[in-house]
C-alpha positions as CSV (number, residue, x, y, z in Angstrom):
1,M,165.0,121.0,130.7
2,P,168.3,121.3,128.9
3,T,169.1,124.8,127.5
4,V,169.6,123.4,123.9
5,L,166.0,122.2,123.8
6,I,164.6,125.5,125.0
7,H,166.7,127.4,122.4
8,G,165.6,125.0,119.7
9,A,162.0,125.7,120.6
10,L,162.6,129.4,120.4
11,V,164.3,129.1,117.0
12,T,161.4,127.0,115.7
13,A,158.4,128.9,117.2
14,F,159.7,132.5,117.1
15,R,162.2,132.1,114.3
16,I,165.0,133.8,116.2
17,P,168.4,133.4,114.6
18,A,169.9,130.1,115.5
19,E,173.2,131.8,116.4
20,D,171.3,134.2,118.8
21,K,172.3,132.6,122.2
22,H,171.6,135.7,124.3
23,V,168.2,134.7,125.5
24,R,167.2,134.8,129.1
25,L,164.2,132.9,130.3
26,V,162.8,133.8,133.7
27,V,159.8,132.0,135.2
28,H,157.7,134.0,137.6
29,E,155.0,132.8,140.0
30,P,151.5,134.0,139.0
31,H,151.2,136.3,142.0
32,R,154.2,138.3,140.6
33,F,152.0,139.6,137.8
34,A,149.5,141.3,140.0
35,C,149.6,145.0,139.4
36,S,147.3,148.0,139.4
37,P,145.0,148.5,136.4
38,K,146.9,151.7,135.6
39,R,150.1,149.8,135.0
40,T,148.4,147.4,132.5
41,Q,147.7,150.1,129.9
42,P,149.7,149.5,126.7
43,E,151.2,153.0,126.8
44,D,152.8,152.3,130.2
45,W,155.1,149.6,128.8
46,G,158.3,149.9,126.9
47,I,161.7,148.4,126.2
48,R,165.2,149.8,125.9
49,G,164.5,153.0,128.0
50,G,160.8,153.2,127.4
51,Q,160.6,152.9,123.6
52,A,157.6,151.2,122.0
53,A,158.7,147.7,121.0
54,S,157.4,148.3,117.5
55,D,159.9,151.1,117.1
56,V,163.0,149.1,118.1
57,D,164.9,147.2,115.4
58,L,165.7,143.8,117.0
59,G,167.5,142.5,114.0
60,F,164.9,139.9,113.1
61,D,161.1,139.8,112.4
62,V,158.6,139.5,115.3
63,R,155.1,138.6,114.2
64,V,152.5,138.2,116.9
């Protein structure tokens, strides 16, 4: 699938800024997601050095 179509879908669905071209999509096989129950707890996940995603200013709204 051409990159322009993927980017357009992200702009439409997630309302990322149209000029935000720094998006990396990686597809993983389902078996790659297998992990211990301990690792699936919400407090075990973070971004940018372990920060809660809700505490990081991404520069645009994320509504889930």
